N, C-alpha and C positions, 0 to 999 in steps of 0.2 A: 504493500500500500504506500502510495506517495505521501510523504510527510506534508503537513500543512505549510511549513516554512518553505518547502520546495515549490509547492503549488502556488504560494503567494508570489515567489520570484518569477515563476513561469507566467502567471497572470500579468505581473507587472511588465515583463518583457514583451508579452503578446500585445498588451495595450500600448506600450511605448512604440512598438513597430507601427501600429496603426496611426498613432499621433505623429510619427515622423513621415508618414505618407507612403508606407510600404503595404503590400498585401501580406498580412501577418497570419501565421498558422501555428497551431500547437500539434505536437506528436506527429510530425510529418516525415514521410519516407519518400525519397526520390526512387522511383521504381523503374528507372531506365536500364538497370543491370538485371538481365534475365537469368534466372537460376543461380543467383549468387547472393551473398549477404548484402543487404542494403540497410544501413543504420536508420533508426527512427530518432529524429532530432526533437528535443524538447520544444524548441521554438525556431521557426524559420521566417526570415523576412525576404520578400521578393520585390523587385523594382519593376514597375510598369514601364516598358521601353517602347511602347507603340509609337511615340513621337519620333523615334529614330528610324522608322521604316526599314526594319531588318529582315523582311521576308525574303529578300533576294540572296541572303547568305546561307550557304550550306553548313551543316554540322553545328549549328547553333541551336541547342535544344532549349527552347523557351517553353515554360509551363503555360498551358492553355493558349499558346501562340503569342503571348504578350508579356509574360513575367520572367525576368532574369533572376535566377537564384543568387541572392546577394549576401545574406548573413545567416549563419546557423549557430545555435546555442546548445551546449550540453551543460546540464545542471547537476550539482551534487549538493543535497541539502543537509547532510549530517556526516557523522563519521564514515569514512570510506577507506578502502585499502589503496595502497599505491598502485597495484595492478589495475584496479578499477579506474583510477585516474589515467593510467597509461592507455587503457582501452578508450577512454573519452578522447584523448589526443588522436588515437588511431582513427576513430570514427570521424573526427573533424578533418583529418587529412584525406579521408575518402569523400568528403563533402564537395559537391559541385559549386558551392558558394565561394566567392572570392574572399570574403571576410568571415572569420570563425572565432567563436568565443567559448571559453570554459569558465563557468561561474560556480564557486563553492560557497559554503556557508560555515565559516570557521567557528562562529559563536555557537552553532548548534552541534558541533562535534563533541562527543562525550570524552571525558577524562582529559585527553592530551590537548585538545584545541589546536591540533597540528595539521589540519587539512590544508590550510593555505600554504604553509611553509613547504610541505612535501609536494604539493601540486606545482608550486613555482619551480622547484628543483626539477620536477619531471618535465615540465614544459621546456625549460632551458636545455635540459639534456637531449630530449627528443628532437627539438628544433635543430640542434647541432648535428645529431646523428642522421636524421632523415631529410634534412634540408629545410630551410625556413619557408614558412608560409605566413600569410596574414592571419595569425592565430594569437589571440590575446587572452590572458588569464586574469580573472577578477575574483574578488570576494564580494558577496552580495551586499555587504555594508557599503561598498563603493557606489551602489545604485540608490542609496537613500537620499531623500530630499533633492530629487532631480529638478533642475530649473525647467521652465517652459521653453521648448524648442519650436522652431518653425518647421514647415514641411520641407522635405527633401525634394529638390528639383533638378532636372537635367538642364545643363547650361546650353542654350540654343546655339546652333552653328551660325556664326556671324556671316561668313561668306561661303555659301554652299558651292559656288562655281569656281572658287579659287583653289582648285585641286589639280595640280599639273601632273602629267604623266612622268614616269620614271625615265631618267636620261642616261643612266650608266648601269653597266653590268658588273657582276662580281669578278674581280681579277682581270678585268679588261675584256671579258667575253661579252658579246652583244645579244645573244639569243634571249637572255633573261629579260631584256628590255621589251622584246616582242611579247613574251609571256605576260609580263606585268601589264602591258597595254591591253591584252585580251581579258585580263582579270578585272581591270578598272571599271568596266560597265556595271558589274555587280555592286562594287563599292559605291559608285556614284549614284546608285538608286537609294542609298541610305543617307542619313543625316549625321554621319560620323566624321570626326576629324581624321584626316588621312595624312600620314607623314612617312617619309622615306628615311631609312637608316636611323631609326629612332633608338636612342639609348634608354634602357630601363631606368626607372626612377630609383630602384632599390639602392644603387651605388651612391646616389646623392644622399640617401638617408644614412647609410652606414659611414660614409666619409664625414658626414656632419658629426656623428658620434665620435669618430677618431679625433677630429679637431676639438671637440668639446673637452675630451679628456686631456688633451695636451694643453689647452688654454688654461684650464683650472688646475692642472697639475695634480690630479687625483692619484694618490699612491695605490691604485687598484689595478690588478691584472684583469683585463677585459678581453673577450674573444675578438672584439673590434679594435683594440688598441694597437695601432701600427707604429713602426719605427719611423724615425725622422729621416732615414736615408734608406736607399735600396741599392742592390748590386746591379750595375749595368753589365759588367763583364767579370767573370771569375778569373780569367787569365788573359791579359794582365788585369789585376784587380782594379776595377773602376767603380766608384760609387756616385750616386746622384741624390739630390735632395728631393724629398717627397713634397711636391707643391700642389698636386691635384689628385683626385681619385684614380685617374688613369695611370699615374705613376706607380700605383700599388695594386690595383685590381685590373683583371681582364674585364672590360666593359663591352659586351656585344652590341652590335647594331642590327636591329630587326629590319629586313629588307623593306617590308611594307607594314605599317602599323595603323590600325583603325580603332579609334576609341572615342570616349566622350568624357565630359567632366560633370561633376555634380556639385551642388552647393546647398546651403541651408541646413536643415535639421540633423542629418546624419553627420555632417562635418562638425557641427556644434556639439553633438553627442561625443564624438571622438576627442575633441578638445577638452570636454568635461572629464572624460575618463582619464586622459593623460594627466590631468591635475590630480584626480582622486587616487590613481595608482601610486603616486608619490615616487619614492626613490627607485622602485622596481620598474618604472617606465623606461629606464635605460636599456632594458632587455627587449624592448619592442621598438626598433629603429624608426619605424613609420610614425608611431605615436610621439616619440621624443622629438622628431623633426617637426611635426605639427605643433607641438607645445612651444617650441622655440621660435619657429618661423611665423606661426600664426596665419598660415594660408587659409583662405576662405573657400577655395575650391580644391577638389581632388580629382585626379585623372583615373579613369577606369580603362585598363588596357584590354579591351574586348577581344580584338582579333589581331594576330600577327601572321604574316606570310613570309616564308623563306623560299626562294626560288633557286633550284639547283638543276643544272642541265645534265650533269653526268653523275654516274654512280660513284660515290666517294665518301671518305670519312669527313670531308667538308660538309656534306649533306647531313651527316649524323650530328655534327656540331650545331647545325641549324636546328635540328630536331630538339636537342637538349635546351637550346636557348628559348625556343618557343614554349617548351614544357614548363620551364622555370619562371618565365617572365610575362606570359600572356594568359588571359583567361581561356581563349581557344586559339589553336594554331593550325595553319595549313602548311604542310610541307609539300611543295610542288616539286616533284623529282621523278626520275625515270621509273617506269613500272617495275623494273627489276629490284627497286629498293623497298617494295612492299614488305618482304620478309624481314628486312632490317627494322622497319618501323614497328611491325607487329611484335618482334622480339623485344624491342626497347619498351613498348607499351606494356607487355606482359610482365617482364622482369623488373622494370624500373618504375612502373606505375604511371607512365606518361599518357594517361587516358584522354587528356585534353587536346592531343595533337592528332590530326587526321591527314592521311596521305592522299594526295591528288596527283594523278599521272601527268607528267609534264608533256607527254607526247600529244595529248589532245589539244594542246595550245601551240604546238609547233607546226601544224599543218596549214 
């Protein structure tokens, strides 16, 4: 039987989703995976994206043809085991939602009152082991006395016609330009922002944390804390000063990126959470960045496209970049690469990437 404290938090999040302008649901299961385990989430928020005209896009599974899975919540209302919390993280990593939340109730935990401390350790550990997602960990006390938020809105596309065709190919080849041109009509039917060679925002967030640690000289070892120099060459030994994120991290460029921005309630909610989480916000780069920079809009990386003309490890690199940094990815590559893609999807969980045979765009 669900504890009343858990039900109260579930009801609060359900109502909050409605107040923020989402289609809010309780006890929801995404049933797209046939004959496989599909978690049931305590609360799910979905964003109505009808205004973006997305019907022309393949492999974008909208609920009821108009709702984009946006945020999922897993709740624990009392004392729970560590493995139970590990299972919650696993369920959220299976979620098709871009944003995911784990909420515990430390005050209701018997004896130890240790649910929050252990849960935070678990999230930190599994985010490092399994790769980072937009997964945030909260105590239900952080949701008390919420301010009044406005509705969440999609930022309208200012200039729908100012979306130019791609003019360069990867590594000097020209065929990908033709492929991109043939893909563009589908994208131009939407009201999405379209960019070429777009860099993921993730590295902007973690480099911000790198700089924050160095500026305030916190004597703490962080998984984000970088050195002030890097090795350019081992022999002869040459060092360089770290002046930007690209000096320290590999930052991919997505061939074609189509997304949108939101403003209003959900952004306000994240700002509020970033403050309530307190010192632990440093473990969530996106929230720390929002807290410090106070941005009023956030970008949603809906669709990324990588175009590869030949069968190669280069194409596999594009596949990994799409899986990690886009909500949905299209890998446009030779038909012979389908087994590669299926293997990566099966063994590495890259279910958000879909293979499109490049041959149909080269005729």
